[in-house]
N, C-alpha and C positions, 0 to 999 in steps of 0.2 A: 342831727342836722335834718335827716329825711323826716322824723316825727314831727318837727317844727313846720314844714312843708305841709304835711297831712293834716295837721291841726289847724293850719292857717295862721300860725304865728309868725311865718316867715314865708318869703318868696324866693325862689330860685333866681339867682343872678343870670346875665348874659352868658358867662363862662360855663355855668351849669347847662344851661339851655341849649348852648352850642354843642356840649358833649351828648346831650339827649338827641339832638337832632342828627348828629353823626351816626347815631345807632338806628335811626329811622323812626325814631319815636314821633308821635303826634304831637308837636309843640301846642298847639291851639288846645289839645286836651289836657295836657299838663298845667297850662296856665289857666284855662277857664273851665274845664270838664266838659267841653262840648267837642264832639268830632268835626273834621275839617267838613265833611260832606253832609253833615246833620242839618235838617231844615231846622231853622230858628222860628220863634213866634213873631210874626210881624205885629207890633203891638198897635201901631197906627190903622193897620187893616182889620185887626180884631175890633178897635174901638169903632170904626166905621161900620162893621157888622152889627154890633150891639146897638148903636144908635139907630141904624136903620129898622132892625127889628122892634125896637122899642116903640119906634114911631110908627111902625105899620100896625103894630098892635093897639096903640093907642088911638090912631086914626079909624080902625074899625071897632073901637070900643070893646076889646076882647082881652080875656085874661088867659093864662097859659101855665100849666104846671111847670115848676122849674125845671124838669128833666126834659120834657118837650121843648121848652123854651132854649135851653143848652143845645139840644140837637139842632134846633133852628138856627140858632147862632152859629154852630159850627157849619152849617150847610151854607149859610150866606157866607161866611169867612171863606170857605172854598170857591164861592162864585166871584169874589173880588180878586182880580188880577193886579188891579192897582187901585189904591184909595182914591177914588175920583167920583164925583158927583153923580155921572150917570150910572154906576154901579149901584150907588145908595139908592138912588130913586127906583132902580129896576127892585131891588130887595124890598123896599117899601110897597111898591105895587103888588109883587109877589105874595108878602104876608097878608096884605088887606084882601087879595083874591083867595088866598087858601081857606 
């Protein structure tokens, strides 16, 4: 039974999950492999960061090595608290000015 869970061939039912929860186990981790307080990747925010960096580079007619571009995208991702047009425009201006 446990091996099937580990191999993804079966999932624990509510009774099994209840027993896990009673022991203090992190049920979210059991189901998804992620911890309760583990920050997840915000895909919308990441998409906004990538688009803004690409547009900023395109407007300034610049190219960048992949590793540096990745660093810039991560920095832009960190700057965006919410995916909104103001943050996107701020990132584009920043990339164009850099």
